[in-house]
BAMARPA-773105 format. One record per residue (C-alpha): residue in three letters; x, y, z; residue number from 1. Coordinates in Angstrom, 2 decimals, always signed. Layout:
residues N
<residu:ALA c1:X c2:Y c3:Z num:NUM>
...
***
This chain:
residues 307
<residu:MET c1:+3.99 c2:+10.18 c3:+16.63 num:1>
<residu:LEU c1:+0.94 c2:+9.47 c3:+14.46 num:2>
<residu:VAL c1:+0.94 c2:+6.48 c3:+12.09 num:3>
<residu:PHE c1:-1.76 c2:+6.32 c3:+9.44 num:4>
<residu:PHE c1:-2.42 c2:+3.22 c3:+7.32 num:5>
<residu:ILE c1:-4.04 c2:+3.10 c3:+3.88 num:6>
<residu:HIS c1:-4.83 c2:-0.42 c3:+2.74 num:7>
<residu:GLY c1:-4.95 c2:-1.85 c3:-0.75 num:8>
<residu:VAL c1:-6.93 c2:-4.37 c3:-2.74 num:9>
<residu:ALA c1:-9.12 c2:-7.21 c3:-1.49 num:10>
<residu:THR c1:-9.17 c2:-5.91 c3:+2.11 num:11>
<residu:LYS c1:-12.44 c2:-6.80 c3:+3.79 num:12>
<residu:ASP c1:-11.35 c2:-6.68 c3:+7.44 num:13>
<residu:ALA c1:-11.11 c2:-3.27 c3:+9.09 num:14>
<residu:GLY c1:-8.56 c2:-4.76 c3:+11.49 num:15>
<residu:TYR c1:-6.12 c2:-5.55 c3:+8.66 num:16>
<residu:SER c1:-3.18 c2:-3.73 c3:+10.30 num:17>
<residu:LYS c1:-3.35 c2:-5.31 c3:+13.78 num:18>
<residu:LYS c1:-0.59 c2:-7.91 c3:+13.27 num:19>
<residu:LEU c1:+1.82 c2:-5.34 c3:+11.86 num:20>
<residu:GLU c1:+0.95 c2:-2.88 c3:+14.62 num:21>
<residu:ALA c1:+1.81 c2:-5.54 c3:+17.22 num:22>
<residu:LEU c1:+5.16 c2:-6.22 c3:+15.54 num:23>
<residu:LEU c1:+5.91 c2:-2.49 c3:+15.39 num:24>
<residu:LYS c1:+5.13 c2:-2.11 c3:+19.08 num:25>
<residu:GLU c1:+7.62 c2:-4.89 c3:+19.81 num:26>
<residu:GLU c1:+10.28 c2:-3.03 c3:+17.82 num:27>
<residu:PHE c1:+9.60 c2:+0.22 c3:+19.68 num:28>
<residu:ILE c1:+9.70 c2:-1.51 c3:+23.07 num:29>
<residu:LYS c1:+13.04 c2:-3.15 c3:+22.21 num:30>
<residu:LYS c1:+14.40 c2:+0.29 c3:+21.32 num:31>
<residu:ASP c1:+12.93 c2:+1.83 c3:+24.49 num:32>
<residu:GLN c1:+10.86 c2:+4.29 c3:+22.45 num:33>
<residu:SER c1:+7.40 c2:+5.69 c3:+23.13 num:34>
<residu:LEU c1:+4.72 c2:+3.84 c3:+21.20 num:35>
<residu:PRO c1:+3.10 c2:+5.54 c3:+18.21 num:36>
<residu:LEU c1:-0.61 c2:+6.18 c3:+17.90 num:37>
<residu:PHE c1:-1.93 c2:+3.98 c3:+15.07 num:38>
<residu:TYR c1:-4.96 c2:+4.54 c3:+12.86 num:39>
<residu:ALA c1:-6.04 c2:+2.17 c3:+10.08 num:40>
<residu:SER c1:-8.23 c2:+3.90 c3:+7.54 num:41>
<residu:PHE c1:-10.74 c2:+1.60 c3:+5.85 num:42>
<residu:TRP c1:-12.49 c2:+1.91 c3:+2.52 num:43>
<residu:GLY c1:-12.90 c2:-1.81 c3:+1.71 num:44>
<residu:ASN c1:-16.69 c2:-1.68 c3:+2.10 num:45>
<residu:ILE c1:-17.16 c2:+0.69 c3:-0.85 num:46>
<residu:LEU c1:-19.56 c2:-0.96 c3:-3.28 num:47>
<residu:LYS c1:-17.85 c2:-2.93 c3:-6.03 num:48>
<residu:GLN c1:-19.47 c2:-4.78 c3:-8.92 num:49>
<residu:THR c1:-17.45 c2:-7.99 c3:-8.60 num:50>
<residu:GLY c1:-20.40 c2:-9.79 c3:-7.01 num:51>
<residu:GLN c1:-22.57 c2:-9.13 c3:-10.05 num:52>
<residu:ILE c1:-19.70 c2:-10.10 c3:-12.35 num:53>
<residu:TRP c1:-19.41 c2:-13.51 c3:-10.67 num:54>
<residu:ASN c1:-23.16 c2:-14.04 c3:-10.85 num:55>
<residu:TRP c1:-22.84 c2:-13.64 c3:-14.61 num:56>
<residu:VAL c1:-19.81 c2:-15.94 c3:-14.73 num:57>
<residu:HIS c1:-21.60 c2:-18.69 c3:-12.79 num:58>
<residu:GLN c1:-24.64 c2:-18.34 c3:-15.06 num:59>
<residu:ASP c1:-22.45 c2:-18.78 c3:-18.12 num:60>
<residu:LEU c1:-20.73 c2:-21.82 c3:-16.59 num:61>
<residu:GLN c1:-24.10 c2:-23.39 c3:-15.79 num:62>
<residu:ASP c1:-25.11 c2:-22.91 c3:-19.42 num:63>
<residu:LEU c1:-21.84 c2:-24.55 c3:-20.49 num:64>
<residu:GLU c1:-22.51 c2:-27.52 c3:-18.20 num:65>
<residu:ARG c1:-26.03 c2:-27.97 c3:-19.54 num:66>
<residu:ASN c1:-24.86 c2:-27.85 c3:-23.14 num:67>
<residu:TYR c1:-21.82 c2:-30.09 c3:-22.59 num:68>
<residu:PRO c1:-22.66 c2:-32.44 c3:-19.67 num:69>
<residu:GLN c1:-19.65 c2:-34.62 c3:-20.42 num:70>
<residu:VAL c1:-17.27 c2:-31.72 c3:-19.74 num:71>
<residu:ASP c1:-15.71 c2:-30.98 c3:-16.35 num:72>
<residu:VAL c1:-16.52 c2:-27.28 c3:-16.03 num:73>
<residu:GLN c1:-14.02 c2:-26.89 c3:-13.18 num:74>
<residu:ASP c1:-11.29 c2:-28.02 c3:-15.56 num:75>
<residu:VAL c1:-12.50 c2:-26.00 c3:-18.55 num:76>
<residu:PHE c1:-12.56 c2:-22.82 c3:-16.45 num:77>
<residu:ARG c1:-9.77 c2:-23.42 c3:-13.95 num:78>
<residu:TYR c1:-8.68 c2:-21.77 c3:-10.69 num:79>
<residu:GLN c1:-12.12 c2:-20.30 c3:-10.00 num:80>
<residu:ALA c1:-11.49 c2:-19.64 c3:-6.30 num:81>
<residu:PHE c1:-8.25 c2:-17.81 c3:-7.06 num:82>
<residu:ARG c1:-9.88 c2:-15.82 c3:-9.86 num:83>
<residu:GLN c1:-12.72 c2:-14.77 c3:-7.57 num:84>
<residu:ASP c1:-10.79 c2:-14.19 c3:-4.35 num:85>
<residu:PHE c1:-7.74 c2:-12.39 c3:-5.73 num:86>
<residu:ILE c1:-7.84 c2:-11.51 c3:-9.41 num:87>
<residu:SER c1:-11.35 c2:-10.10 c3:-9.58 num:88>
<residu:GLU c1:-10.98 c2:-8.39 c3:-6.19 num:89>
<residu:PHE c1:-7.68 c2:-6.85 c3:-7.34 num:90>
<residu:PHE c1:-9.08 c2:-5.43 c3:-10.57 num:91>
<residu:GLY c1:-12.43 c2:-4.69 c3:-8.93 num:92>
<residu:ASP c1:-10.81 c2:-2.45 c3:-6.33 num:93>
<residu:ILE c1:-8.65 c2:-0.71 c3:-8.93 num:94>
<residu:LEU c1:-11.62 c2:+0.06 c3:-11.17 num:95>
<residu:THR c1:-13.65 c2:+1.12 c3:-8.13 num:96>
<residu:TYR c1:-11.03 c2:+3.70 c3:-7.15 num:97>
<residu:PHE c1:-10.75 c2:+5.10 c3:-10.66 num:98>
<residu:ASN c1:-14.51 c2:+5.39 c3:-10.96 num:99>
<residu:THR c1:-15.10 c2:+9.13 c3:-10.50 num:100>
<residu:GLU c1:-17.86 c2:+8.89 c3:-7.89 num:101>
<residu:ARG c1:-16.51 c2:+5.94 c3:-5.90 num:102>
<residu:GLY c1:-12.92 c2:+7.16 c3:-6.01 num:103>
<residu:ARG c1:-14.09 c2:+10.39 c3:-4.45 num:104>
<residu:LYS c1:-15.91 c2:+8.41 c3:-1.76 num:105>
<residu:ILE c1:-12.72 c2:+6.47 c3:-0.97 num:106>
<residu:ARG c1:-10.76 c2:+9.71 c3:-0.62 num:107>
<residu:GLU c1:-13.55 c2:+11.07 c3:+1.58 num:108>
<residu:LEU c1:-13.25 c2:+8.10 c3:+3.96 num:109>
<residu:ILE c1:-9.46 c2:+8.52 c3:+4.07 num:110>
<residu:ALA c1:-9.86 c2:+12.25 c3:+4.82 num:111>
<residu:GLN c1:-12.32 c2:+11.48 c3:+7.63 num:112>
<residu:GLY c1:-9.95 c2:+8.95 c3:+9.16 num:113>
<residu:LEU c1:-6.95 c2:+11.25 c3:+8.94 num:114>
<residu:GLY c1:-8.94 c2:+14.06 c3:+10.52 num:115>
<residu:ASP c1:-10.03 c2:+11.78 c3:+13.35 num:116>
<residu:LEU c1:-6.44 c2:+10.74 c3:+14.03 num:117>
<residu:ILE c1:-5.11 c2:+14.30 c3:+14.11 num:118>
<residu:ARG c1:-7.94 c2:+15.53 c3:+16.33 num:119>
<residu:THR c1:-7.35 c2:+12.63 c3:+18.72 num:120>
<residu:SER c1:-3.79 c2:+13.76 c3:+19.40 num:121>
<residu:PRO c1:-3.46 c2:+17.45 c3:+18.48 num:122>
<residu:GLN c1:-0.15 c2:+17.76 c3:+20.33 num:123>
<residu:ASP c1:+1.58 c2:+15.37 c3:+17.87 num:124>
<residu:ASP c1:+3.09 c2:+17.30 c3:+14.99 num:125>
<residu:GLU c1:+4.57 c2:+14.43 c3:+12.95 num:126>
<residu:LEU c1:+2.63 c2:+12.09 c3:+10.74 num:127>
<residu:HIS c1:+3.89 c2:+8.85 c3:+9.20 num:128>
<residu:ILE c1:+1.93 c2:+7.23 c3:+6.38 num:129>
<residu:ILE c1:+2.10 c2:+3.49 c3:+5.63 num:130>
<residu:THR c1:+0.38 c2:+2.19 c3:+2.51 num:131>
<residu:HIS c1:-0.10 c2:-1.18 c3:+0.87 num:132>
<residu:SER c1:-0.82 c2:-2.15 c3:-2.73 num:133>
<residu:LEU c1:-3.45 c2:+0.12 c3:-4.30 num:134>
<residu:GLY c1:-3.25 c2:+2.27 c3:-1.15 num:135>
<residu:SER c1:+0.18 c2:+3.40 c3:-2.39 num:136>
<residu:VAL c1:-1.35 c2:+4.45 c3:-5.70 num:137>
<residu:ILE c1:-4.13 c2:+6.28 c3:-3.87 num:138>
<residu:LEU c1:-1.57 c2:+8.19 c3:-1.77 num:139>
<residu:TRP c1:+0.48 c2:+8.98 c3:-4.89 num:140>
<residu:ASP c1:-2.67 c2:+10.30 c3:-6.57 num:141>
<residu:ILE c1:-3.70 c2:+12.37 c3:-3.54 num:142>
<residu:LEU c1:-0.26 c2:+13.92 c3:-3.06 num:143>
<residu:PHE c1:+0.55 c2:+14.82 c3:-6.64 num:144>
<residu:SER c1:-2.40 c2:+14.70 c3:-9.06 num:145>
<residu:GLN c1:-3.74 c2:+17.93 c3:-10.55 num:146>
<residu:GLU c1:-6.84 c2:+16.27 c3:-12.02 num:147>
<residu:PHE c1:-9.19 c2:+16.54 c3:-9.04 num:148>
<residu:LYS c1:-12.27 c2:+18.71 c3:-9.31 num:149>
<residu:SER c1:-12.86 c2:+21.58 c3:-6.93 num:150>
<residu:GLY c1:-13.98 c2:+20.39 c3:-3.51 num:151>
<residu:ASP c1:-12.50 c2:+16.91 c3:-3.86 num:152>
<residu:PRO c1:-11.48 c2:+15.33 c3:-0.51 num:153>
<residu:ALA c1:-7.90 c2:+15.16 c3:-1.84 num:154>
<residu:TYR c1:-7.60 c2:+18.90 c3:-1.15 num:155>
<residu:GLU c1:-8.84 c2:+18.41 c3:+2.42 num:156>
<residu:ILE c1:-6.19 c2:+15.73 c3:+2.94 num:157>
<residu:ARG c1:-3.49 c2:+18.03 c3:+1.55 num:158>
<residu:SER c1:-4.61 c2:+20.79 c3:+3.90 num:159>
<residu:MET c1:-4.15 c2:+18.43 c3:+6.87 num:160>
<residu:ILE c1:-0.73 c2:+17.25 c3:+5.72 num:161>
<residu:ASN c1:+1.18 c2:+20.46 c3:+6.26 num:162>
<residu:LEU c1:+4.74 c2:+20.85 c3:+5.05 num:163>
<residu:PRO c1:+7.41 c2:+21.24 c3:+7.74 num:164>
<residu:ASN c1:+8.37 c2:+24.80 c3:+6.77 num:165>
<residu:SER c1:+4.89 c2:+26.15 c3:+6.27 num:166>
<residu:PRO c1:+4.46 c2:+29.74 c3:+7.51 num:167>
<residu:GLU c1:+1.18 c2:+28.58 c3:+9.07 num:168>
<residu:ASP c1:+0.85 c2:+27.34 c3:+12.62 num:169>
<residu:ARG c1:+3.93 c2:+25.16 c3:+13.09 num:170>
<residu:ARG c1:+2.09 c2:+22.90 c3:+15.52 num:171>
<residu:LYS c1:+0.07 c2:+21.49 c3:+12.65 num:172>
<residu:THR c1:+0.82 c2:+17.96 c3:+11.57 num:173>
<residu:TYR c1:+3.20 c2:+17.29 c3:+8.70 num:174>
<residu:VAL c1:+4.33 c2:+14.16 c3:+6.91 num:175>
<residu:LYS c1:+7.67 c2:+12.98 c3:+8.22 num:176>
<residu:SER c1:+7.91 c2:+9.59 c3:+6.54 num:177>
<residu:ILE c1:+6.18 c2:+7.40 c3:+3.97 num:178>
<residu:THR c1:+6.40 c2:+3.63 c3:+3.73 num:179>
<residu:THR c1:+4.93 c2:+1.86 c3:+0.72 num:180>
<residu:MET c1:+4.50 c2:-1.92 c3:+0.65 num:181>
<residu:GLY c1:+3.70 c2:-4.01 c3:-2.41 num:182>
<residu:ALA c1:+3.31 c2:-0.84 c3:-4.46 num:183>
<residu:PRO c1:+2.40 c2:-0.92 c3:-8.19 num:184>
<residu:VAL c1:+3.00 c2:+2.85 c3:-8.52 num:185>
<residu:LEU c1:+5.55 c2:+2.33 c3:-11.31 num:186>
<residu:PHE c1:+2.85 c2:+1.08 c3:-13.70 num:187>
<residu:PHE c1:-0.06 c2:+3.21 c3:-12.54 num:188>
<residu:ASN c1:+1.95 c2:+6.37 c3:-13.05 num:189>
<residu:MET c1:+1.79 c2:+5.62 c3:-16.77 num:190>
<residu:MET c1:-1.87 c2:+6.55 c3:-16.41 num:191>
<residu:LEU c1:-1.59 c2:+9.22 c3:-13.69 num:192>
<residu:ASN c1:+1.43 c2:+10.79 c3:-15.41 num:193>
<residu:ILE c1:+2.82 c2:+12.51 c3:-12.32 num:194>
<residu:SER c1:+5.98 c2:+14.35 c3:-13.34 num:195>
<residu:GLN c1:+9.15 c2:+14.55 c3:-11.27 num:196>
<residu:ASP c1:+8.60 c2:+18.30 c3:-10.89 num:197>
<residu:LYS c1:+5.55 c2:+17.65 c3:-8.74 num:198>
<residu:ILE c1:+7.59 c2:+15.37 c3:-6.47 num:199>
<residu:ARG c1:+10.32 c2:+18.02 c3:-6.27 num:200>
<residu:VAL c1:+7.78 c2:+20.60 c3:-5.08 num:201>
<residu:LEU c1:+7.08 c2:+18.33 c3:-2.10 num:202>
<residu:THR c1:+10.66 c2:+17.33 c3:-1.26 num:203>
<residu:ASP c1:+11.99 c2:+20.88 c3:-1.59 num:204>
<residu:GLN c1:+9.91 c2:+21.88 c3:+1.42 num:205>
<residu:TYR c1:+11.99 c2:+19.66 c3:+3.70 num:206>
<residu:LYS c1:+14.82 c2:+22.05 c3:+4.50 num:207>
<residu:THR c1:+16.18 c2:+20.81 c3:+7.82 num:208>
<residu:ARG c1:+15.48 c2:+17.07 c3:+7.61 num:209>
<residu:PRO c1:+14.71 c2:+15.11 c3:+4.44 num:210>
<residu:LEU c1:+11.41 c2:+13.43 c3:+3.73 num:211>
<residu:ARG c1:+11.98 c2:+9.70 c3:+4.28 num:212>
<residu:TRP c1:+10.39 c2:+7.17 c3:+1.94 num:213>
<residu:VAL c1:+10.97 c2:+3.41 c3:+2.10 num:214>
<residu:ASN c1:+9.45 c2:+1.22 c3:-0.62 num:215>
<residu:ILE c1:+9.26 c2:-2.46 c3:+0.44 num:216>
<residu:ILE c1:+9.10 c2:-5.26 c3:-2.14 num:217>
<residu:HIS c1:+8.60 c2:-8.96 c3:-1.42 num:218>
<residu:SER c1:+10.56 c2:-11.26 c3:-3.74 num:219>
<residu:SER c1:+7.43 c2:-13.10 c3:-4.89 num:220>
<residu:ASP c1:+5.02 c2:-10.17 c3:-5.04 num:221>
<residu:ILE c1:+4.37 c2:-9.64 c3:-8.74 num:222>
<residu:ILE c1:+2.39 c2:-6.48 c3:-7.93 num:223>
<residu:ALA c1:+5.37 c2:-4.70 c3:-6.29 num:224>
<residu:TYR c1:+8.17 c2:-2.88 c3:-8.12 num:225>
<residu:PRO c1:+11.14 c2:-0.63 c3:-7.26 num:226>
<residu:LEU c1:+10.82 c2:+3.11 c3:-7.81 num:227>
<residu:LYS c1:+14.30 c2:+4.62 c3:-7.43 num:228>
<residu:ALA c1:+15.22 c2:+4.92 c3:-11.11 num:229>
<residu:SER c1:+11.78 c2:+6.17 c3:-12.17 num:230>
<residu:LEU c1:+11.87 c2:+8.88 c3:-9.49 num:231>
<residu:ASN c1:+15.42 c2:+9.90 c3:-10.51 num:232>
<residu:VAL c1:+16.09 c2:+10.14 c3:-6.80 num:233>
<residu:GLN c1:+19.62 c2:+11.51 c3:-7.11 num:234>
<residu:SER c1:+18.27 c2:+14.71 c3:-8.65 num:235>
<residu:LEU c1:+15.87 c2:+15.38 c3:-5.76 num:236>
<residu:THR c1:+17.08 c2:+17.32 c3:-2.75 num:237>
<residu:ASN c1:+16.04 c2:+16.71 c3:+0.86 num:238>
<residu:PHE c1:+14.79 c2:+13.24 c3:+0.04 num:239>
<residu:PHE c1:+15.86 c2:+9.96 c3:+1.66 num:240>
<residu:PHE c1:+14.50 c2:+7.17 c3:-0.54 num:241>
<residu:ARG c1:+15.23 c2:+3.45 c3:-0.45 num:242>
<residu:ASP c1:+13.83 c2:+0.42 c3:-2.26 num:243>
<residu:LYS c1:+14.12 c2:-2.50 c3:+0.17 num:244>
<residu:TYR c1:+13.52 c2:-6.16 c3:-0.61 num:245>
<residu:ILE c1:+12.08 c2:-8.96 c3:+1.50 num:246>
<residu:TRP c1:+13.96 c2:-11.99 c3:+0.25 num:247>
<residu:ALA c1:+11.71 c2:-14.80 c3:+1.40 num:248>
<residu:ASP c1:+9.19 c2:-17.37 c3:+0.21 num:249>
<residu:ALA c1:+5.57 c2:-16.46 c3:+0.61 num:250>
<residu:ASN c1:+4.61 c2:-19.89 c3:+1.93 num:251>
<residu:ILE c1:+5.83 c2:-23.49 c3:+2.17 num:252>
<residu:PRO c1:+4.18 c2:-24.69 c3:-1.08 num:253>
<residu:GLU c1:+5.93 c2:-21.91 c3:-3.03 num:254>
<residu:LYS c1:+9.26 c2:-22.84 c3:-1.48 num:255>
<residu:GLY c1:+8.74 c2:-26.50 c3:-2.33 num:256>
<residu:ALA c1:+7.86 c2:-25.75 c3:-5.94 num:257>
<residu:ARG c1:+10.93 c2:-23.52 c3:-6.31 num:258>
<residu:VAL c1:+13.21 c2:-26.21 c3:-4.86 num:259>
<residu:PHE c1:+12.03 c2:-28.57 c3:-7.60 num:260>
<residu:GLY c1:+12.41 c2:-25.94 c3:-10.32 num:261>
<residu:GLN c1:+8.67 c2:-25.51 c3:-10.89 num:262>
<residu:THR c1:+8.75 c2:-21.75 c3:-11.36 num:263>
<residu:PRO c1:+5.25 c2:-21.23 c3:-12.86 num:264>
<residu:ALA c1:+3.72 c2:-23.38 c3:-10.12 num:265>
<residu:ALA c1:+5.73 c2:-21.53 c3:-7.46 num:266>
<residu:MET c1:+4.44 c2:-18.20 c3:-8.73 num:267>
<residu:ALA c1:+0.83 c2:-19.40 c3:-8.72 num:268>
<residu:LEU c1:+1.20 c2:-20.81 c3:-5.21 num:269>
<residu:GLY c1:+2.91 c2:-17.73 c3:-3.78 num:270>
<residu:VAL c1:+1.47 c2:-14.68 c3:-5.48 num:271>
<residu:ALA c1:-1.53 c2:-14.00 c3:-3.22 num:272>
<residu:ASP c1:+0.31 c2:-14.71 c3:+0.04 num:273>
<residu:ALA c1:+3.32 c2:-12.67 c3:-1.10 num:274>
<residu:HIS c1:+1.17 c2:-9.62 c3:-1.73 num:275>
<residu:GLY c1:-0.25 c2:-9.78 c3:+1.79 num:276>
<residu:TYR c1:+3.01 c2:-10.93 c3:+3.44 num:277>
<residu:TYR c1:+4.01 c2:-7.45 c3:+4.64 num:278>
<residu:TRP c1:+1.29 c2:-7.29 c3:+7.28 num:279>
<residu:ARG c1:+2.72 c2:-10.25 c3:+9.24 num:280>
<residu:SER c1:+6.43 c2:-9.77 c3:+8.53 num:281>
<residu:ARG c1:+9.00 c2:-9.03 c3:+11.24 num:282>
<residu:GLY c1:+11.40 c2:-7.86 c3:+8.53 num:283>
<residu:THR c1:+8.84 c2:-5.34 c3:+7.35 num:284>
<residu:ALA c1:+8.28 c2:-4.20 c3:+10.94 num:285>
<residu:ARG c1:+12.02 c2:-3.67 c3:+11.47 num:286>
<residu:LEU c1:+12.26 c2:-1.52 c3:+8.35 num:287>
<residu:ILE c1:+9.15 c2:+0.49 c3:+9.14 num:288>
<residu:ALA c1:+10.25 c2:+1.09 c3:+12.74 num:289>
<residu:ALA c1:+13.59 c2:+2.38 c3:+11.50 num:290>
<residu:ASN c1:+11.81 c2:+4.67 c3:+9.06 num:291>
<residu:LEU c1:+9.44 c2:+5.96 c3:+11.74 num:292>
<residu:LEU c1:+12.36 c2:+6.69 c3:+14.07 num:293>
<residu:GLY c1:+14.55 c2:+8.26 c3:+11.39 num:294>
<residu:ASP c1:+17.26 c2:+5.63 c3:+11.74 num:295>
<residu:SER c1:+18.76 c2:+5.77 c3:+8.24 num:296>
<residu:LYS c1:+21.68 c2:+3.52 c3:+9.17 num:297>
<residu:ALA c1:+19.33 c2:+0.80 c3:+10.34 num:298>
<residu:ILE c1:+17.36 c2:+1.05 c3:+7.11 num:299>
<residu:ASP c1:+20.50 c2:+0.67 c3:+5.03 num:300>
<residu:SER c1:+21.89 c2:-2.16 c3:+7.14 num:301>
<residu:THR c1:+18.66 c2:-4.17 c3:+7.53 num:302>
<residu:ARG c1:+18.81 c2:-7.46 c3:+5.62 num:303>
<residu:LEU c1:+15.62 c2:-9.28 c3:+4.86 num:304>
<residu:ASP c1:+16.90 c2:-12.57 c3:+3.46 num:305>
<residu:THR c1:+15.43 c2:-14.18 c3:+6.57 num:306>
<residu:ASP c1:+12.28 c2:-12.91 c3:+8.17 num:307>
***
């Protein structure tokens, strides 16, 4: 069993998946199952322009301070650390991927990683893909978009992800399950405009066992949205799809603000941690393990009101 991760925005550590991998191993050991082979692809070092943007911002704020020395610049332009650490990184990564040259480079790094994983264990014929945040959009784009130019790494990735009923060598790897976490696909598809017909082409290839897709949404993650209605799942054959919710607070400050009815403050305190919550969540690990093992009953029965 091969498990391939694609990370999302603001990921600077190539070891981003280690905590979740450890939790998944615990789930597999409890179920007396052989451990998967994990591979975390990494594209977070692709050059972004957010550094230059913040140089300009700081220059403008210095000018403001010189011109109005009586003004508290930190109060005039609030939440600078949050803006720089999350907001600008979020939009910076999105714009980096949709830049023609850099988006291609990101897909190239993903293709290299996937090839390395498959070559490492050529006897494994099933691949499971786990994505987070923008990584879910990248996978969506790679699987379904028709806008790539000839020779784009997306085609190399597609050639490695063989369908289960391909007339080619049946020992080749094929995608058995997909797990998306904190996915903003619902909104990005307004731009990518992937039609349901393209999804049907994929799911129709799964004749004996359905393609499994679990979409995990944390209660406080304002980036994550359900997909079932937009996919019109009931009209697709050979497709097991579930939106699953993690009903939890992202951190103690968010919980405290919610207890006292301070909803805007709670959102501000929880949004960044909620978006990264999946990587350290036992509830997420239980759901993903069930998806990897094809345990549909466990997926449907798993409750995530406590984590």
